[in-house]
C-alpha positions in Angstrom: 144.6 19.6 154.9 141.2 18.2 153.5 139.3 16.4 156.7 136.4 14.7 154.7 138.5 11.2 154.2 137.3 9.7 157.3 133.5 10.8 156.8 130.5 8.5 157.0 128.6 10.6 154.6 129.2 9.6 150.9 128.4 13.1 149.9 131.3 14.6 152.1 133.7 11.6 150.5 132.9 12.9 147.4 134.6 16.2 148.0 137.5 14.3 150.0 140.1 15.0 147.2 139.1 18.6 146.5 141.8 21.1 146.4 139.5 22.9 149.1 140.6 22.5 152.8 137.4 21.4 153.8 136.3 20.8 157.5 133.1 18.9 158.5 130.7 20.6 160.5 132.2 20.9 164.1 133.1 23.3 166.8 137.0 23.0 165.6 136.1 24.7 162.2 134.2 27.7 163.8 137.3 28.1 166.3 139.7 28.0 163.4 137.8 31.0 161.4 137.9 32.9 164.8 141.6 32.4 165.3 142.5 33.3 161.5 139.8 36.0 161.7 138.0 35.1 158.6 134.4 34.4 157.5 133.3 30.9 157.1 131.8 29.2 153.9 129.0 26.7 154.5 128.2 24.6 151.7 125.4 22.3 151.9 124.0 19.3 149.8 123.5 15.7 149.3 125.2 13.0 147.2 122.3 12.7 144.8 122.1 16.4 144.0 122.9 17.1 140.2 123.5 20.8 140.8 125.9 19.9 143.6 127.7 17.8 141.4 128.0 20.7 138.7 129.0 23.1 141.1 131.6 20.8 142.6 133.0 20.2 139.3 133.1 23.7 138.4 134.4 25.2 141.3 135.6 23.0 144.3 137.7 20.8 142.0 139.6 23.8 140.7 142.9 24.8 142.1 142.4 28.4 141.8 139.3 28.5 143.3 140.5 26.2 146.2 143.1 28.6 146.8 140.9 31.5 146.9 138.8 29.6 149.5 141.6 28.2 151.4 143.4 31.8 151.8 140.3 33.7 152.6 137.8 31.3 154.4 137.3 28.3 156.4 135.3 25.8 154.4 132.9 23.5 155.8 130.8 21.1 154.0 127.6 19.8 155.1 125.4 16.9 154.1 121.8 18.1 154.6 120.6 14.7 154.8 123.1 14.0 157.8 122.5 17.2 159.5 118.8 18.4 158.8 119.1 20.9 161.5 121.9 22.8 160.3 120.3 22.7 156.9 117.0 23.8 158.2 118.5 27.0 160.0 120.5 28.1 156.9 117.6 27.3 154.4 115.3 29.5 156.4 118.0 32.4 156.2 118.7 31.7 152.5 115.0 31.9 151.7 114.7 34.9 154.2 117.5 36.6 152.0 116.9 35.5 148.5 113.0 34.6 148.5 113.9 31.1 147.3 115.9 28.2 148.4 117.5 24.7 147.0 120.8 22.6 146.8 123.6 23.2 146.8 123.4 26.1 149.3 126.3 28.6 149.9 125.9 30.6 153.0 128.8 32.8 154.3 128.7 33.4 158.1 130.7 34.9 160.8 132.9 32.4 163.2 130.3 32.3 165.4 127.9 31.0 162.8 125.7 33.8 161.9 124.9 33.9 158.3 125.3 37.1 156.5 125.0 36.4 152.8 123.2 33.4 151.3 122.5 31.9 147.8 122.6 28.3 146.2 124.3 27.6 143.1 126.8 29.9 141.6 128.5 29.2 138.2 132.3 29.6 138.6 132.9 33.1 137.3 130.0 34.4 139.6 131.6 32.2 142.8 135.1 33.4 142.1 133.6 37.3 142.4 131.5 36.5 145.1 134.5 35.0 146.9 136.4 38.0 146.3 133.7 40.4 147.1 132.8 38.7 150.5 136.2 39.0 151.5 136.8 42.4 150.6 133.7 43.3 152.6 134.7 41.0 155.7 138.0 43.1 155.7 136.7 46.7 154.9 133.1 46.8 155.9 132.9 44.5 158.8 130.3 46.6 160.7 128.0 46.3 158.1 128.5 42.7 157.5 127.7 42.1 161.5 124.9 44.1 161.2 123.5 42.3 158.3 124.1 39.1 160.2 122.2 40.2 162.9 119.3 41.1 160.7 119.1 37.7 159.3 119.3 35.9 162.6 116.5 38.0 163.8 114.4 37.1 160.8 115.0 33.4 161.0 114.3 33.4 164.8 111.0 34.6 164.1 110.7 32.2 161.3 111.2 29.4 163.6 109.2 30.7 166.5 106.6 28.4 168.2 103.9 29.0 170.7 101.7 30.8 168.0 97.7 30.4 167.8 96.3 26.9 168.4 92.9 25.4 167.2 91.5 22.1 167.2 92.0 20.3 164.1 88.2 20.0 163.1 86.2 18.2 160.2 85.4 21.8 159.2 89.4 22.7 158.8 90.0 19.5 157.0 87.0 19.8 154.6 88.6 23.5 153.9 92.0 22.0 153.3 90.2 19.8 150.6 88.5 22.4 149.1 91.7 24.4 148.6 93.4 21.4 147.2 90.7 21.1 144.6 91.1 24.5 143.6 94.9 23.9 143.0 94.6 20.6 141.5 95.8 20.2 137.8 92.7 18.5 136.3 94.5 17.8 133.0 97.8 16.3 134.2 97.2 15.5 137.9 99.1 17.0 141.0 99.2 20.7 142.0 100.8 23.5 140.5 103.2 23.7 137.4 106.5 22.9 136.9 108.9 21.7 138.5 106.2 19.4 139.6 106.9 17.1 142.7 104.8 13.9 143.7 102.3 15.0 146.3 102.4 11.8 148.3 101.6 13.5 151.5 98.5 15.1 150.2 97.3 12.1 148.7 97.4 10.0 151.7 95.3 12.9 153.2 92.8 12.8 150.4 92.5 8.9 150.5 91.9 9.3 154.5 89.3 11.7 153.8 87.5 9.7 151.1 87.2 7.0 153.6 86.0 8.9 156.4 83.8 11.2 154.5 82.6 9.3 151.2 83.8 12.2 149.0 84.0 11.2 145.5 86.2 14.5 144.6 89.1 13.5 147.1 89.4 10.0 145.6 89.3 11.2 141.9 92.1 13.8 142.8 94.0 11.1 144.3 93.5 8.4 141.8 94.0 10.6 138.8 97.4 12.1 140.0 98.4 8.5 140.9 97.6 7.3 137.6 99.5 10.2 135.9 102.4 9.6 137.6 102.5 5.9 137.1 102.2 6.3 133.2 105.0 9.4 133.4 108.4 9.5 133.0 109.1 10.2 136.6 108.1 6.5 137.1 110.9 3.9 136.0 108.6 1.9 133.6 111.2 -0.8 133.5 112.5 -1.1 137.4 109.9 0.7 139.2 110.4 3.5 141.8 110.0 7.1 141.1 112.2 10.1 140.6 112.3 12.9 142.7 110.3 15.3 140.7 109.3 16.2 137.0 110.9 19.2 135.4 107.7 19.9 133.4 103.9 20.0 134.4 102.9 16.7 132.9 105.4 14.2 134.6 107.4 13.7 131.5 111.0 14.1 132.2 112.2 13.6 135.6 115.1 14.8 137.4 116.6 11.5 137.7 117.4 10.9 141.4 115.5 8.5 143.1 115.1 9.2 146.8 113.9 6.6 149.7 111.4 9.0 151.2 109.6 9.7 147.8 109.2 5.9 147.1 108.4 4.9 150.5 105.7 7.3 150.7 104.4 6.6 147.1 104.3 3.1 148.0 101.8 3.9 151.0 99.7 5.8 148.4 99.5 3.2 145.8 99.0 0.0 148.4 95.9 2.3 149.7 94.4 3.1 146.7 94.9 -0.4 145.7 93.0 -1.3 149.0 90.4 1.0 148.5 89.5 0.5 144.9 91.3 -2.7 143.7 92.6 -0.8 140.9 95.1 -2.9 139.0 97.6 -0.4 138.0 97.6 0.9 141.8 98.1 -3.0 142.3 101.2 -3.3 140.1 102.7 0.0 140.8 102.7 -0.8 144.7 104.3 -4.2 143.9 107.0 -2.5 141.7 107.9 0.1 144.1 108.1 -2.4 146.8 110.6 -4.4 144.7 112.6 -1.5 143.8 112.9 -0.6 147.7 113.9 -4.1 148.3 116.2 -4.7 145.3 117.7 -1.5 144.6 117.8 0.5 148.2 118.0 -2.3 150.7 121.4 -2.9 152.1 121.5 -6.7 153.4 121.9 -6.7 157.4 121.3 -2.9 157.4 118.6 -0.5 156.5 117.5 0.9 153.1 119.9 3.3 151.5 119.2 7.1 151.0 119.0 7.4 147.3 120.3 6.8 143.6 122.1 9.5 142.0 120.7 12.1 139.3 123.8 11.6 137.0 125.4 8.5 135.6 129.4 9.3 134.9 128.3 13.0 135.4 125.5 12.9 132.6 122.0 13.2 133.9 119.7 10.5 132.6 122.5 8.4 130.8 121.2 5.2 132.3 117.5 5.7 131.7 116.7 7.5 128.0 116.2 5.4 125.0 115.8 6.1 121.1 113.9 4.1 118.6 116.9 2.7 117.1 118.2 1.6 120.5 114.7 -0.1 121.0 115.0 -1.9 117.8 118.4 -3.0 118.6 117.5 -4.6 121.8 114.2 -6.2 120.8 114.0 -6.5 116.8 112.2 -4.5 114.4 108.8 -5.8 115.5 108.8 -5.5 119.1 111.1 -2.5 118.8 108.5 -0.7 117.1 105.9 -1.7 119.3 107.8 -0.8 122.4 108.4 2.8 120.8 104.6 3.3 120.4 103.8 2.0 123.9 106.4 4.2 125.8 106.2 7.2 123.6 109.7 7.0 122.5 109.8 9.2 119.3 112.4 10.3 116.4 112.8 13.9 118.1 112.7 12.6 121.6 111.4 14.0 124.9 114.6 14.6 126.6 117.9 15.5 125.2 119.9 14.7 122.1 116.8 12.8 120.6 116.4 10.5 123.4 113.3 9.8 125.2 112.3 8.8 128.6 109.9 6.1 128.8 106.2 6.7 129.4 103.3 4.5 129.3 101.2 5.9 126.5 98.8 3.0 126.3 97.0 1.0 129.2 98.4 -2.4 129.9 96.9 -3.3 133.2 93.2 -3.8 131.7 94.6 -5.2 128.5 94.3 -8.8 127.3 96.6 -11.5 128.5 98.3 -11.6 125.2 99.3 -7.8 125.4 100.2 -8.1 129.2 102.4 -11.1 128.4 104.1 -9.2 125.3 104.9 -6.0 127.6 106.2 -8.1 130.4 108.6 -9.8 128.1 109.5 -6.4 126.4 110.2 -4.7 129.8 112.4 -7.7 130.9 114.7 -7.5 128.0 114.9 -3.5 128.0 115.7 -4.1 131.7 118.6 -6.4 131.0 119.9 -4.4 128.4 119.5 -1.1 130.5 121.6 -3.2 133.6 124.6 -3.6 130.8 124.8 0.4 130.9 126.6 2.4 133.4 124.4 2.8 136.4 123.7 5.7 138.8 125.9 5.9 142.2 124.1 5.0 145.4 124.1 7.0 148.5 124.3 3.9 150.7 124.0 5.9 154.3 120.8 4.7 156.4 118.8 7.8 157.5 116.6 6.8 160.2 113.7 8.9 159.7 113.4 7.7 155.9 114.0 4.0 157.0 111.0 4.5 159.4 108.6 5.7 156.4 110.1 2.5 154.4 109.1 0.3 157.0 105.9 1.4 157.5 104.9 1.4 154.0 106.5 -1.9 153.3 104.4 -3.3 156.3 101.3 -2.0 154.9 102.2 -3.4 151.7 102.8 -6.8 153.0 99.7 -7.1 155.1 97.5 -6.1 152.1 99.1 -8.8 150.3 98.7 -11.3 153.0 94.9 -10.5 153.6 93.9 -10.4 149.8 96.3 -13.2 148.6 98.2 -12.9 145.7 95.7 -14.4 143.3 92.4 -13.0 144.4 90.8 -9.8 145.0 93.3 -8.0 142.7 91.3 -6.9 139.8 92.4 -7.2 136.0 95.9 -8.0 135.4 95.9 -10.7 138.4 97.1 -13.6 136.3 99.1 -16.3 137.4 102.6 -14.7 136.4 101.7 -11.6 137.9 100.4 -13.4 141.1 103.7 -15.1 141.2 105.5 -12.0 140.8 103.6 -10.3 143.6 104.2 -13.2 145.9 107.9 -13.2 145.2 108.2 -9.5 145.7 106.2 -9.7 149.0 108.5 -12.3 150.3 111.6 -10.1 149.6 109.8 -6.7 150.9 109.1 -8.5 154.2 112.7 -9.8 154.7 113.8 -6.2 154.0 111.6 -4.5 156.2 112.1 -6.7 159.2 116.0 -6.4 158.3 115.7 -2.5 158.5 113.6 -2.5 161.7 116.3 -4.7 163.5 119.1 -2.5 162.3 117.4 0.8 163.6 116.5 -1.0 167.0 120.4 -2.6 167.0 122.5 0.2 165.5 120.7 3.7 165.8 119.5 3.5 169.3 122.4 4.3 171.4 121.8 4.8 175.2 118.1 5.1 174.7 118.4 8.0 172.1 118.1 8.0 168.4 121.2 8.4 166.0 120.5 10.1 162.7 122.6 7.9 160.3 124.7 4.8 159.9 126.8 3.5 157.2 128.3 0.3 156.8 126.9 -0.9 159.8 128.6 1.9 161.9 126.4 4.6 163.4 127.3 8.3 162.9 127.4 11.0 165.4 124.4 13.3 164.7 121.7 13.0 166.9 118.5 12.1 165.9 116.0 15.0 164.8 112.2 15.0 165.7 111.3 13.6 162.3 113.6 10.4 163.3 112.0 9.8 166.6 108.3 10.6 164.8 109.1 8.3 161.7 111.0 5.4 163.6 108.1 5.2 166.3 105.5 5.0 163.6 107.5 2.1 162.1 107.9 0.2 165.2 104.1 0.6 165.9 103.7 -1.0 162.2 106.2 -3.8 163.1 104.0 -4.4 166.2 100.9 -4.8 164.2 102.5 -6.9 161.6 104.6 -9.3 163.9 102.3 -9.3 166.8 105.6 -9.0 169.0 105.4 -6.7 172.2 108.9 -5.3 172.1 108.1 -3.2 168.9 105.5 -1.3 170.8 107.8 -0.9 173.9 110.5 0.4 171.7 108.1 2.9 170.2 106.8 4.1 173.7 110.3 4.7 174.7 111.0 6.9 171.5 107.8 8.8 172.1 108.5 9.3 175.9 111.7 10.6 175.0 110.5 13.2 172.2 107.8 14.3 174.5 110.5 14.9 177.3 113.2 16.3 175.0 111.7 18.4 172.0 108.5 19.9 173.5 108.0 23.6 173.3 105.4 25.6 175.1 101.8 25.4 173.7 102.1 21.9 172.4 104.4 22.4 169.8 107.7 20.9 169.3 111.1 21.7 168.5 113.2 19.9 165.6 116.2 19.5 167.9 116.3 18.2 171.6 116.8 20.6 174.5 120.5 19.0 174.9 121.3 19.2 171.1 124.3 21.4 169.7 123.0 25.1 169.9 122.6 26.6 166.6 122.0 30.4 165.9 118.3 29.4 166.0 116.5 26.3 167.4 114.7 25.1 164.1 110.8 24.4 164.6 109.1 23.9 161.3 105.3 22.9 161.6 105.1 22.4 157.7 105.3 19.4 155.5 107.5 19.3 152.7 109.3 16.6 151.0 108.9 14.4 154.2 106.6 14.8 157.1 107.4 17.4 159.3 108.8 16.2 162.6 105.6 17.6 164.4 103.4 15.7 161.9 105.5 12.9 162.2 105.5 12.6 165.9 101.8 13.5 165.9 100.9 10.3 163.6 103.0 8.1 165.8 101.4 9.3 168.9 97.8 8.8 167.7 99.0 5.1 166.5 100.5 4.1 169.8 97.8 5.5 171.8 95.5 3.3 169.9 97.6 0.3 170.3 98.4 0.9 173.9 95.1 2.5 175.3 97.0 5.2 177.0 95.2 8.5 176.5 97.9 10.7 177.4 99.5 10.0 174.0 96.5 11.0 172.1 96.2 14.2 174.1 99.7 14.9 173.2 99.1 14.2 169.5 95.8 16.5 169.9 97.8 19.6 171.3 100.5 18.9 168.6 98.2 19.1 165.7 96.3 22.1 167.2 99.5 24.2 166.7 99.3 23.2 163.1 95.4 23.6 162.6 95.4 27.3 161.9 97.7 26.7 158.6 95.6 23.7 157.3 93.1 25.2 155.6 95.3 28.0 154.0 98.4 26.0 153.1 97.0 22.7 152.6 99.8 21.5 150.2 102.2 21.7 153.1 100.2 20.4 155.8 99.4 16.9 154.0 100.7 14.5 156.8 99.1 16.7 159.7 96.0 16.3 158.0 96.0 12.8 157.5 96.9 12.1 161.2 93.9 14.6 161.9 91.5 12.2 159.7 92.8 9.3 161.9 91.5 11.2 164.9 88.4 12.2 163.6 87.8 8.7 162.6 88.7 7.2 165.9 90.9 6.0 165.3 89.4 2.3 165.2 91.1 -0.3 167.5 91.0 -3.8 165.9 91.9 -7.0 167.6 91.4 -10.2 166.2 92.0 -13.1 168.6 92.8 -16.3 166.5 95.3 -19.0 166.0 96.0 -18.1 162.6 96.9 -14.5 162.3 98.1 -14.6 158.3 95.2 -16.7 157.2 92.0 -15.9 159.1 89.2 -14.2 157.1 88.6 -11.7 160.1 92.0 -10.2 159.7 91.5 -9.9 156.1 88.1 -8.5 156.2 89.5 -6.0 159.0 92.4 -4.8 157.1 90.5 -4.6 153.9 87.9 -2.5 155.5 89.9 -0.7 158.1 88.9 3.0 158.6 91.5 6.0 158.3 94.4 5.4 160.8 92.9 2.2 162.2 95.3 0.0 164.2 95.0 -3.9 163.8 96.7 -6.7 165.7 95.8 -10.2 165.4 97.1 -13.5 167.6 96.6 -15.5 170.3 95.0 -13.9 173.5 97.2 -12.5 176.2 100.2 -12.2 174.3 102.9 -10.6 176.3 103.3 -6.8 175.5 100.3 -6.7 173.4 97.6 -4.4 175.0 94.9 -5.0 172.3 95.0 -8.8 173.2 94.7 -8.4 176.7 91.8 -10.3 178.4 90.2 -10.9 175.1 89.3 -14.5 174.9 87.7 -16.4 172.0 84.0 -16.8 172.2 82.8 -20.2 172.0 86.3 -21.5 170.6 85.9 -19.3 167.6 88.3 -16.6 166.2 86.9 -13.2 167.6 87.1 -9.5 166.5 87.0 -6.8 168.9 86.4 -3.3 167.7 86.7 -0.2 169.6 86.9 3.5 168.6 88.5 6.1 170.8 88.7 3.7 173.8 85.0 2.9 173.4 84.5 -0.9 172.4 81.6 -2.7 170.6 80.5 -6.3 171.5 82.9 -9.0 170.2 82.1 -10.7 166.9 82.9 -13.9 165.2 81.5 -13.4 161.6 82.6 -11.3 158.7 79.4 -9.8 158.2 79.1 -8.6 161.7 82.6 -7.3 161.5 81.9 -5.4 158.5 78.8 -3.8 160.1 80.8 -2.6 162.8 83.4 -1.1 160.5 
């Protein structure tokens, strides 16, 4: 009896028809294993995972493998995106046992959940032998199995420990982190390290803030070069926008084709702020197209943003996206087809599989003359229309609270920048009328999508004052929110407060932060990733490092910094400083894995600035535009009429002489009110 048919997770539903007698993660599954005296198989993956699909086709859809599993084990299927706490505990165990991790993750555990053998993908013959060996060991070498499990639990308990050394996150430590990033920087291809190469969005956000605070040309150049290299590479969808999960090579050419919400949200922030700081037309275009991808491809009307697009189409990786020169000619004709092949580096030998190529941007278009840009836009439109007739990758349409929070924050920053710069001015080269019209259209849709998502989180994911992790089709799931959910959603609600000037968003953010401080706190200023009343696992996860997404601790610290600036309540800043102090000892030594914590540290060192513009025209006032355009790292900005309910930054701040007035404070210390752009810029 497969029990996954009623699951909310698309990943679990993919396995609902397997011959394996799957259980979802639940107490009943472990009770069944204890009753039968058999070990547990915990299989962890996610819907967009290519090798998860491969292992499913090879093993879990096979009748003989299903019989082996059903006879000798209780099999539990876990969506890592739905249960990041379960994933974190068993990933730590897998890394402790094997030295590496990844998905699919394959864990054998005792009926009390203690892991004793861990791995990742196993080809079918290996998996069959493994099932037989584990079954034999369980029956004939039980004591050794239990000892192994005890050793693993002890190891992961130490790895997840909190309460280690603390130190203030100082300017010297952040300078040292930049120096380490510079040493590991790939000066030829951009990014850090070799293949596979992941988009280092969190580090880029940190570097951009560091450049703003210090004027470091090196920080800006690392961020700019990496952003340009990714934007021109195959990891970036040159037709529809959006970024794939990672590049299988070291030069961004061939992606692993899944597109994740969190990557695109964080990269949108990078390109938005790169555009804001430099006026770079490529950054402007990529920000626009990434916002369009989020709004068009991942937004679910009336809900939030879906989690991902699959890596595979009909079981074939890259089927939707790859091209041959002949296919370009077929769609575009001889002249434009050959021109497009040259522009997008599509060759006869191919850069991908079976003579196909992934589109890359081999030549500049953003600074080209209008005729070239017009031809490029025409070619892109025709190729995208043709691609849309191909089979399309599946979409994992569950709504994850934390990732929606990241998307809301990114889109709010993008919308605010477009509003303050205008669509036709201040955009650099490439800002012609057609481009400006497209930017305006994308911005309108993106604004609607982000408000839709924020309302969905507030209406559906908040249950009895607590945050739930996932929803699907408007129905909230059972898994409780983890620390990253509280941090990312609180930061998103702070972004909504700044964008709309509505007090209710700040109140919601404060409630989430109060719950996090009460339920997730650990000794010494740190935080656990699960609440004190959450399900008890074999270890309580507490990972301080940033990876594909901000750690729960970094996300919460960033939200605390922003909320403290918006509310004027110092205790939230103190909590942020204490949390960052637990990460500070590893920032300079492991900069690539503390990017979001370092970005929050930059905001604290900068002030952060608290900017209030009292005006009757928040969208069009030149003071607002100047404030956002030149806002220092982590600055908060609220604009509107004085004494708006629920908006502390506008309280007791009148217009001077009936003119729009800017109030600039830093770390709760305020400067004199100003009414001209020049005076405001002098203060910033």
